[in-house]
C-alpha atoms as one frame of an Amber mdcrd trajectory, in Angstrom:
protein
 -27.413  75.609-103.014 -30.431  76.093-100.781 -33.916  76.786-102.108 -36.671
  78.888-100.571 -40.276  78.086-101.420 -43.376  80.287-101.348 -46.905  78.880
-101.690 -50.043  80.990-101.855 -53.528  79.732-102.647 -57.069  80.956-102.943
 -60.532  79.687-103.828 -62.469  81.534-106.530 -66.210  81.223-107.003 -65.883
  80.538-110.739 -65.638  77.391-112.814 -62.247  75.781-113.212 -62.533  76.318
-116.979 -63.006  80.091-116.705 -60.184  80.475-114.171 -57.803  78.347-116.271
 -58.724  80.366-119.370 -57.580  83.508-117.514 -54.358  81.979-116.090 -53.143
  79.828-119.007 -52.002  82.593-121.403 -49.556  83.804-118.727 -50.270  87.366
-119.823 -51.250  88.606-116.341 -54.026  90.806-117.797 -55.786  90.494-114.451
 -52.840  91.848-112.413 -52.788  95.614-111.849 -49.003  95.601-111.242 -48.356
  94.585-114.870 -48.450  97.219-117.610 -47.830  94.941-120.602 -46.759  91.483
-121.707 -45.127  90.637-125.024 -45.158  87.002-126.176 -42.330  85.464-128.179
 -43.175  82.210-129.944 -46.376  80.171-129.830 -48.193  81.297-126.666 -49.523
  77.760-126.134 -46.149  76.045-126.396 -43.460  75.026-123.958 -40.426  77.214
-124.594 -42.411  80.346-125.405 -41.252  83.525-123.697 -43.145  86.335-121.969
 -41.521  89.742-121.582 -43.394  91.205-118.610 -43.203  94.935-117.963 -44.342
  96.015-114.518 -45.747  99.436-113.695 -42.770 100.123-111.409 -40.481  99.871
-114.462 -39.098  96.383-113.814 -38.922  94.081-116.832 -38.629  90.311-116.549
 -38.510  87.527-119.107 -40.285  84.246-118.361 -39.828  80.968-120.230 -42.657
  78.424-120.124 -41.231  75.076-118.985 -44.422  73.034-118.574 -48.004  73.569
-119.700 -50.859  71.112-119.208 -54.494  71.675-120.162 -55.331  68.254-118.729
 -53.854  68.999-115.293 -54.410  72.775-115.629 -50.986  74.070-114.626 -48.232
  76.191-116.082 -44.610  76.307-114.903 -42.234  79.062-115.899 -38.787  80.329
-115.014 -37.474  83.861-114.708 -34.364  83.970-116.873 -33.785  87.698-117.247
 -34.582  90.694-115.077 -33.955  94.421-115.156 -33.149  95.531-112.564 -31.381
  92.319-111.501 -33.046  90.180-108.842 -31.598  89.234-105.452 -31.810  85.514
-106.320 -29.960  83.346-108.823 -32.974  81.528-110.255 -36.737  81.294-109.816
 -39.289  78.704-110.895 -43.033  79.333-110.593 -46.056  77.066-111.013 -49.676
  78.153-111.128 -52.131  75.284-110.741 -55.939  75.391-111.005 -58.080  72.628
-109.482 -61.805  72.084-109.323 -63.501  72.226-105.933 -66.151  69.556-106.390
 -68.281  70.656-103.448 -69.508  73.786-105.222 -67.759  73.834-108.622 -65.488
  76.670-107.567 -61.766  76.755-108.310 -58.729  76.335-106.084 -55.640  78.138
-107.388 -52.160  77.538-106.012 -49.158  79.643-107.018 -45.823  78.162-105.921
 -42.367  79.607-106.367 -38.901  78.278-105.681 -35.973  80.674-105.380 -32.321
  79.733-105.223 -30.379  81.266-102.391 -29.300  84.831-102.906 -28.278  87.802
-100.868 -31.577  88.429 -99.069 -33.785  85.335 -99.077 -36.202  86.588 -96.413
 -37.141  89.743 -98.318 -37.436  87.798-101.606 -39.862  85.341 -99.997 -41.939
  88.065 -98.348 -42.027  90.144-101.546 -43.171  87.098-103.520 -45.878  86.348
-100.959 -47.137  89.946-101.073 -47.191  90.031-104.892 -49.064  86.742-105.137
 -51.716  87.980-102.705 -52.030  91.213-104.669 -52.356  89.262-107.928 -54.995
  86.971-106.394 -57.002  90.008-105.239 -56.833  91.424-108.761 -57.794  88.044
-110.232 -60.823  87.906-107.945 -61.914  91.345-109.177 -61.376  90.354-112.820
 -63.405  87.150-112.428 -66.320  89.068-110.874 -66.514  91.454-113.864
């Protein structure tokens, strides 16, 4: 099975602590495409689930696979989607690092998708959505 990878990154002029505090809950409150997120289980625990409802009506369930306050990253998988996705599986990692030069934050959002029917459109859609989410995160952090 082949895997397609998408990486997007951005620097935010906020402390690594404040950016991580916004990312870590995996509730996407900063992202305008998301209408609501329901958490199942301890929100700070590996294995917890997020039911993410998007404004376009799509609903996806994410399971947290890794979470590190020390390294400031969270990894999750999409294990359910309505409507169904064009890929068999997806793993995402959001990582926040300190930029020591000016105490800003570097955020990287990586995704790996198993091969499906239309890999090119999946990759481009993921890239677009990450950029949109980063723009919304930048607006949220300025407020």
